C-alpha positions as a Markdown table, in Angstrom:
| # | Residue | x | y | z |
|---|---|---|---|---|
| 1 | Ala | 75.6 | 172.3 | 34.3 |
| 2 | Val | 76.1 | 175.7 | 32.9 |
| 3 | Ala | 75.6 | 179.0 | 34.9 |
| 4 | Ile | 75.2 | 182.1 | 32.9 |
| 5 | Trp | 75.3 | 185.6 | 34.7 |
| 6 | Tyr | 74.5 | 188.7 | 32.5 |
| 7 | Pro | 73.7 | 192.4 | 32.8 |
| 8 | Ala | 70.0 | 192.5 | 33.7 |
| 9 | Gln | 67.3 | 195.3 | 34.0 |
| 10 | Ala | 66.8 | 196.6 | 37.5 |
| 11 | Pro | 64.1 | 194.7 | 39.4 |
| 12 | Lys | 60.6 | 196.4 | 39.5 |
| 13 | Pro | 59.9 | 198.6 | 42.6 |
| 14 | Gly | 58.9 | 196.4 | 45.5 |
| 15 | Val | 60.5 | 193.2 | 44.0 |
| 16 | Ala | 63.5 | 192.0 | 46.0 |
| 17 | Ala | 66.6 | 191.0 | 44.1 |
| 18 | Gly | 68.7 | 188.1 | 45.1 |
| 19 | Thr | 68.8 | 184.2 | 45.1 |
| 20 | Thr | 70.3 | 181.3 | 46.9 |
| 21 | Tyr | 72.7 | 179.1 | 45.0 |
| 22 | Arg | 72.4 | 175.5 | 46.1 |
| 23 | Tyr | 74.9 | 172.7 | 45.4 |
| 24 | Pro | 75.5 | 169.3 | 46.8 |
| 25 | Thr | 78.6 | 168.8 | 49.0 |
| 26 | Thr | 81.0 | 166.0 | 48.4 |
| 27 | Pro | 81.8 | 163.6 | 51.4 |
| 28 | Val | 85.3 | 163.6 | 52.5 |
| 29 | Glu | 86.6 | 160.3 | 54.2 |
| 30 | Thr | 88.6 | 162.4 | 56.9 |
| 31 | Val | 85.4 | 164.3 | 57.9 |
| 32 | Pro | 83.0 | 162.4 | 60.1 |
| 33 | Ala | 79.6 | 161.4 | 58.4 |
| 34 | Gly | 77.1 | 164.1 | 59.2 |
| 35 | Ala | 79.5 | 166.8 | 60.2 |
| 36 | Val | 79.0 | 168.6 | 56.7 |
| 37 | Pro | 75.5 | 169.4 | 55.4 |
| 38 | Ala | 74.6 | 167.5 | 52.3 |
| 39 | Glu | 73.9 | 170.7 | 50.5 |
| 40 | Ala | 75.8 | 174.0 | 50.5 |
| 41 | Leu | 73.6 | 177.2 | 50.3 |
| 42 | Val | 75.3 | 180.3 | 49.0 |
| 43 | Pro | 73.3 | 183.7 | 49.0 |
| 44 | Gly | 73.5 | 185.8 | 45.9 |
| 45 | Val | 72.4 | 189.3 | 44.8 |
| 46 | Ala | 71.5 | 188.4 | 41.2 |
| 47 | Ser | 67.9 | 187.7 | 40.2 |
| 48 | Arg | 67.4 | 184.4 | 38.4 |
| 49 | Asp | 65.7 | 184.7 | 35.0 |
| 50 | Ala | 65.7 | 188.4 | 35.1 |
| 51 | Pro | 65.3 | 190.4 | 31.7 |
| 52 | Pro | 68.6 | 191.1 | 30.2 |
| 53 | Ala | 69.7 | 194.7 | 29.9 |
| 54 | Ala | 69.6 | 196.2 | 26.5 |
| 55 | Gly | 72.9 | 196.4 | 24.6 |
| 56 | Gln | 75.9 | 194.1 | 23.5 |
| 57 | Trp | 78.2 | 192.8 | 26.1 |
| 58 | Pro | 81.6 | 191.2 | 25.9 |
| 59 | Leu | 81.7 | 187.5 | 27.0 |
| 60 | Val | 84.0 | 186.1 | 29.7 |
| 61 | Leu | 84.3 | 182.2 | 30.3 |
| 62 | Leu | 85.2 | 181.1 | 33.8 |
| 63 | Ser | 86.5 | 177.7 | 34.2 |
| 64 | His | 85.9 | 176.3 | 37.8 |
| 65 | Gly | 88.5 | 173.8 | 37.6 |
| 66 | Phe | 88.7 | 170.2 | 38.5 |
| 67 | Ala | 86.5 | 169.0 | 41.4 |
| 68 | Asn | 85.0 | 172.4 | 41.9 |
| 69 | Arg | 81.4 | 173.6 | 41.0 |
| 70 | Ala | 80.5 | 176.5 | 38.8 |
| 71 | Leu | 78.3 | 177.9 | 41.5 |
| 72 | Met | 81.4 | 178.3 | 43.7 |
| 73 | Phe | 82.2 | 181.2 | 41.5 |
| 74 | Ser | 78.8 | 182.8 | 41.8 |
| 75 | Asp | 80.1 | 185.9 | 43.5 |
| 76 | Leu | 82.7 | 186.5 | 40.7 |
| 77 | Gly | 80.0 | 185.9 | 38.0 |
| 78 | Glu | 77.6 | 188.3 | 39.6 |
| 79 | His | 80.4 | 190.8 | 40.0 |
| 80 | Leu | 81.4 | 190.7 | 36.3 |
| 81 | Ala | 77.7 | 190.9 | 35.2 |
| 82 | Ser | 77.3 | 194.0 | 37.3 |
| 83 | Lys | 80.3 | 195.5 | 35.4 |
| 84 | Gly | 78.8 | 194.8 | 31.9 |
| 85 | Tyr | 80.0 | 191.2 | 31.1 |
| 86 | Val | 78.3 | 188.1 | 30.2 |
C-alpha cells in the first residue's frame, strides 16, 4: 500500500479536518493472545481526499523500513505536507 500526504486546501467552514489511520497489528509470540488489539488506531489531522493546494511542491519519499507500516509515519507525512512537501 502507498500513502500520499500533500499540501491541501483548507477545509470549508464547518467541516472538521482529521482522520483516523487504521492498520492491523502483528501478533508477537511473547505477548499473550488478546493482550494487543487486532487493529491499531492512530488519530491524524489531515483530511483524506482533500483537494490539493495550487502550486508545485517538492517530493519526499519516506521508507518505513522492514517490518513497519507506512501509516506508522503518518505524523511525519502530515507534518511534511503542512510545510509544502508531497
